[in-house]
N, C-alpha and C positions, 0 to 999 in steps of 0.2 A: 504493500500499499504506499501511497505517496500523496502529495498535494497536487492541486490542479496546475500550478506554476511549474512545479518540478516535472509533472507529466508532460507539459508542453515541450520542455527542453529535452526530455527523453525521447519523444517522438520525433523531434527535429533531428536528433542524432540518428535515430533509428531509420529514418527516410532519407538520409544521406544529405541533409540541408547543411552546407558548410558556410553559406552566407545568408544574411538577412539584409534585405533591401528596405529601408525605411525612412521616416521622418517622425520622430516621436513627440508626444504631448503628455499631458498628466495621466491620462488614463493608460499609458503604456509604461509607466514609470516601474511597476513591479517587474515586468519583463526586462526593462533596461537595467535594473538593479541586480537582477539574477545573472546577467551576462557579465557583470564586472570582474568575476574572478574565473572566467571561463576563456580558454583559448579558442574555442569554436562553439557556435557559429560566429564569423566575423560580422560586425554590423557595418554595412555599407550606407553611409548617410547621404541623402540627397535633399536639396533645399527646396524642392517643389514636388509634390506627390505625382504629377504626370510624369516627370523625369525619373522617379523612384520606380514606377511600374514599368517604364520603357527599359530601364536597366535590367529589371527582372526578366522582361521579355527577351532581350538579347542573351542574357546568361542561361536562361532555360533552353534556347535554341542551341547554344554552343555546347552546352553539358549533356543535352538529352534527358535531362531530369526536371521535374517541377521545381520552380522558383518559389521562395517564400518571401511575402512582402507584409510589413507592418505599418498600418495607417492610422490616423488619429481621428476618432469620432466623425461627425457629419461633415465637416469642412475638409478634412483629409480625404474621406472616402469620395466626396464630390470632386475634388481635384484629380483623384486617381481614375475616375471614370473613363476618361479618353483612353488610358493606358489599357484598361480592362476591356473596352470595346475593341480595341485594336487586337488584343490577345485572344479574345473570343473569335473574332473574324479569321485570325491567322492560325487559330487552333494551338495556342501556346499553352502548355500545362503550368498553372501557378496555384497557389494557395494565398490568398489575400486575407489577413486578419486585421480587424479594425478595432480598437479599444472603444468600448461604449461606456457612457457615464454609469456611475454606481447606481444600481437598482433601487437602492434604498431612498434616493431623493428624485427618482425620475417623475414622480407626482407633481414635483415643483417646476418641471421643465427646465432643468438646468442649461447652462450655457453650452452650445455646440452639441447638445443631444438631438436626437431626432430618430426616425424610423430608418435605420441603416440598411436593413434587409429590403425595404421597399426601394430605397435609393440605389442600392447596388443591383437589384433584381434584373433590370434591363440590360445591364452590361455583363453580368456574370453568368455562367453556365448554371450555377445553383447558389443561393444564398440563403443562410439561415443564422440565428442567434443563439447563443447558449445562455440558459438561465440558471443552471445549477453546476457546481464544480464537478460533480460526478459524471456530467454529461459531456465535459470538454474533451477528454481522451477519446471518446467514441466518435464525436463530431470531427475531431481532427483526422483520425484514421480515415473516416468516410471522405473527408475533403481530399485527401492526397489520392486516394483510389479514384475518386470521381474525376478529378483533375486530368488523370491519365487515361481514363476510358474513352474510347471514341464516341463522339468527336471530342477530342481534348480541348481544354480550355480553362479560364480562371473560375475558381470557386471561392466564394466569399464567406467569411465567418465573422459575425459581430461577437465580441467577448466583453461583457461588462467588467468594470474595474473590480468590483467586489468578488466576482467569480476568481480572478486571479489571485486575490489577497486571502481568500477563504482557506483555513487550515484543516478543513474536513478531509478525511482520508478518501482517496479515489484509487481505482484500479486502472491499469494501463493495459489495453488489449493488445494481444500480440499481433503484429503486422501479418497480413494474409497475402503471401506472394501468389501471383497469377501465372499460371502456365501460359506460354504463347499458344495462341490459336492456330489450328492448321489451315492449309490452303483452302480457298473457296471451293465449293462444289460446282458442278456443271461446267468445269473448265473444258471438258471435251467438247460440249455443245458450243462453247465460245470459240474455241479453235476451229471448229468445223465452219462455223458462219464466217469468221474472218479469212479462213483459207480459201473460201469460194470467191473472195473479191478479186477484182482485176486492179482496182486503184484503192487500196485500204490506207487509212490515215489513223494517227494517234493524236490525242491531246494528253499531254503530261501535266497532271495537276500538282499542287504543292505538297499533297499527301505523299507523293513519290520521293521528293527530296526529304521531307520531314522524317519518313519512316526508313530512310536508308535503302530505298528500292531502285536507285538509279541504275545500277548495273544490270539488274533483272529487267528493267524496262528496255534497255539497250538490246538485250537478247531478244525480247519480243520483237522489237523494231526491225532488227537485223534479219530474224527468221522470216518475217513477212516482206521486208523491203518496204516498209511503210513510212511515208513522210510523217514527221513527228513535230507537233507545235507544242509551245508552252501554253498553259492557261492564260487568259487575259490578266495582265498586270500581276505576274507570278510573284509569290513571296520568297521563293528560294530556287536554287538550280535543281530542276527536275529532269534535265537532259542535257548532255554535253553540248556546249554551244559550238564546238568546231567539228561535231559529227556530220558526215556527209548527208544524213537523213534529216538533219535538223532545219526546220523552216522558219524559226523565229516564233515570237509570241502572237497569239490571236489577239485582234483589236478588242477593246472593251465596250462594243456597240453591237446589239444583236444583228442588225442588218449586215454589218461588216463581217461578222462570224459567219453568217449565212452565205455570203458571197464566197468567202474563203473556202468554205466547206462544200460548196457546190461542184460537183464533178467526181467526188469520190463515191464509192459504192459500199463502203463499210468503214465504221469508225469505232475505235476503242477509246473510251474516256477512262482514265486511271487516277484515283486519288484527287478528283477535282470537284469543287463546288460549281456545278455546271449550270448556267455561267453567271458570273456577277457583273453585270453591265454597269458602265459609268453613265452614259447618257442614254436616254429613251429613244427607242426607234421601234416602229411597228413591226410586228411579225416575230416568229420564232427565230431562235439562233440556228437550229438544225433544219436542213432542207427536208421537205416532205418525202418520205419514202427511203430515206438513208437509214439503213439498219445500224443500230447503236448498241455496243456491248459497254456497260458501264460497271466499273469495279471500284468498290469503295470500302473502307472500314466502318462507315457510318450507314446503318440500315436505312436511314431516312433519305439518303442521297440519290440512289438510283431511281430514275423516273420522277424526280421531283419537279422539274420544271418542263419536261418534254418526254414523250413515250420512249421507252427503250425496248429493243428486241429481247435483251437478256440482261438482268441485273445480277450482279455477283457481290456477295459480302464476304470479306475475309482480309487477312493481313497481306498488304501489298507485296512485299518482297517474296514471301513464299508462293502467293498466288501467281505472281508474274513469272517466277522462275519456272513454275509447273506449266503455265500456259506456253512459255517458250518451247518447252520440251514437246508439247503436243503440236505445235506449229511446225517444228522441225520435221515431224514425221509425215506432216500433210502438204507442206509447201516446198516444191522442189528448189533445191539450193541455187540452181541456175536462174530460177525465175526471181528469187530474192535478190541474187546478185545483180540481175539486169536492172531490177527497179532501183536498187541502190545506186548503180552507176549512173542511170538517167537522172536521179535526184541530185547526185553529186555534181554532175556537170551543170545542171540548172542553177543550183545553189552557189556553186563556184562563181559563175558568171554574175549572178545577182551581188554577191559579196564584193566581188572586184570592182564593180560599177559603184557600189556604196563607199568602198575605200577610196576610190579615186575622187569621188565627190567631196569625201570629207577632207582629204589631203589638199585639194585644191583651195579649201577654205582656211587652211592653216595660215597663222600670221600673228599680228600684234593685237593686243587688247585695245578696245573690248573684243573678245573672242565670239566667232560664229558658235552657236550651241552645238551643232553637230561636230565641228572641228574639236571643240573642247571635250566632248564625250569620247571621240575617237582617240585623241591623245591620252586621255586618262586611261581608257581601256587597254591601249597598246602597251602602256607603261606599267601596268599592274603585275607584280611578281605572281608567279604561278600558284603559290601557296597562300596568297593574300585573300581576305574576305572583303567583299565590297557591301557596305551597308548603304542602301540607296533610299533617300527621302528628298528627291529633286524633281518636281513635278514636270517641269518643261524638259530639263535635261535628261531626266529619267527615261522619258520616252525614246530620246536619241540613244540613250546608252544601251537600251535593250535591242536595238537595231545593230550595234557594232560589237556587243560583248561576245567573246568567244572563250567563256570560262568552261573548263572541262572537269576540275576538281570538285567533287561533291562539297557542298557547304560553302561555296566561293562567292555566293550571292544571297543577300538577306533584304527583305522588303517587308512592309506591312500592307496586306490588301484592306485593312481596316479603314485606311484613309484619314485617321485623326492625326492631325498635324502636330509636330513637336516630338514625335517618336525617335527620330534618327540619332540625335546626339546621345540620348540615354542608351539606346539599343546598342550603339557602337561601343560604348563604355562597358556595358554589361557583357557583350560578346567577347571583347578583348580580355576581361576578367575571367571568363568561362574557358576560353581557348587561348592561353598565353603563348602558345607556340606558333600562332598564325597572325601575321600583321593585318591590321584593320584599317581600311580606308572608308571614311563616312563621306558620301557625296550628298550635299544639303542644298536645297534651294535657299535663297536668303529669306523668303517668306516663311518657309517651314522652320528654319533655324530659330527665328524670332519666337516661336511658340515653344521651343524647348531649350532655350539658352541657358537656363539654370543647371542643365547637366553638365556644362563645363566646369562648374565649381567642383564637382566630384572628380572629374578628370584631372584637374589641377591638384586637388588635394591628395589624391592617391597615385599621382604621377602615372596615369594610365597611357601608354604609348599609342594613341590613335591619331591618325592624320585626319583632320576635319577639313574637308574641301568645300568651301561655301561658294556656290555658283550665284554670283551677284549681278542681277539685272535691274534691281531696284523697282520692282513691280510684280504683280501677279500677272505673269505673262499668259499663263495658261487660260486664265479667265478672259483676258483681252481677246486671245486667239478664238475662244468659244463665242464670245459676243459677236465676232465677225462673221461667224458661219452657222450660228444656231438658227434652225428653222423656227418660224412663228414669230420673230422679231422683225421690227422694221428698219433696224440697222442705224438708229440715230447716233449711237456711240461711234461707230465706224465712220459714218458720214461727217461728224463733227470732230472726229479724233479726240473725243473726251470721254474718259473712262472713270466714272465716278467711284471713288473708293478703291481704286486699283493701283495706286502709285505709292511706293514706299520712299522714293527720294533716294539720294545718294547716302550711303552709310559707310563708314570706314570700319570694317570688321577687324582690322588689326587692333583698334581701340578697345572693341569689345572683348577680344582675347586677352589683352594685356590687363584689363580690369580684373580678370579671374587669375592672373599670373601665368598665362600661357603664351609662348612664343608665337609669332605670327609673321607672315609675309604676304605680299601682293604679287601675283605673277603678271609679267608683261607680254609674254607670248606663249604659244602652244608648246614650244620646246621647254620653256621653264616650268610649265604645268607637268609635263612628262617627267622632267627631272626630279621634281618634288615627290611625284608619286613612285617613281622607281626606287627611292631611297627610304621608303617607309620602314623597311625592316630595321633600318639603323637608328631608329628613334628610341631615346631612353625616357620620353615623356611626350605629353601631347603637343601638337603642332597644328595651328590653324592656317590654311591657305585660302586667300581670297582671290576668286577668279572673275575679273570683270567680264560680263557678257553683253553682247548686242541686245538691246531691247526690242520691244514690239515696234514693227516699222511704222 
């Protein structure tokens, strides 16, 4: 028997939690005090809760374990909601514990109290509050298990201060390890459907990269000779960017996805929330009559937005490896090789033309967005991790990236801005053997600037590349082309609320004690990126970009 507070610490140890990401208040002081004489877990302090949760997100992705977050009552929970929304969309496992006010004076509506469960419910996979010390160990065990169960995501637990301070004896339930599930059933049927196709295609979803199934999906693609796309606005590297069958990411608009998939006669969708559009367009994303095989770990996913010929549920790595074996028996090797050679020739031509276009735009600052993306991508070390939160340049980056090593690209499909700085810090802490380059739009970076404080305080060697155009460029571009508007902004060249003005990001970095520089050419940008492995602390690089024409 033990106390609730000691049970919390015991469970953190047992669940492999070696870092706590948090920003404390009064209700967390019992927990903070208990950490004073312990070497682990290490408390990673963030100075704003959105950055705290973003750091935990990056850490969970790097370590492939649930991260643990400590927030403070209603205000801290509210600030952390953006991070939880991103984690839920990106299916990042984490347990978020918020201190609640002492239950003995809740009737008086004390400062910063509130219905934390209701506040967090829309952003978390599950949310609940503990009312008795005896219940805390069970709820925490449940939270860690639920955070890792498909679909993975953040689980929120509200813990009143009196529960942590209570000395009543409690029992700690033993951790229940789960055996890995076997491959999906009906893979023989899936293989038969795909093998009949003359023009098969694959959409690689973020589940492939998240679950370590990239190599198995490559086997499937090569056994079929199938052109392979990333899902729209992919979160991670789900297929090697230099592979001859790789066709790039699908666009985040239904009509454009429909156009891209027209002409194929079978489609495999693996580990993908199919599909998450950005702008509305009429009609379905999948052409009528296209047979779809959809494989996912989440039973709710296959057939969620459009009919599928066959839905499969199971672990991606084992299922895809088994599917590849079935396909090799049914698709002649010469057929798969011919399809691969045809795709390789077509993709090589397209990539060469894109490279020439980008190289032609190299020059002095302010840089062309495509040229900046190309120079950065070309200079990335093979083992580097690219954390991307640059809306305008991010689109260009996806066109030119040729990353092949799993885990080399990290993004959030959640879309809540301010994630990138914190996620990069957390990822570097979780995978210290891999250099991290964070590519940030200046608008995005403004939302998460406080994350630089933790980077400076802990001397986390991250290269923060701020793509500075002084505006919300993507919104201006959208205003110019969005159907249903009369185009007054474009005609008057007046974009209300979309200009940030000129900012000197070197001053922002130096405020936090971080070294900084501003590049003047594409070559200088490439040189800064190529030297990322030599960093012994954070460095911010400002890249002046051409703005909206």
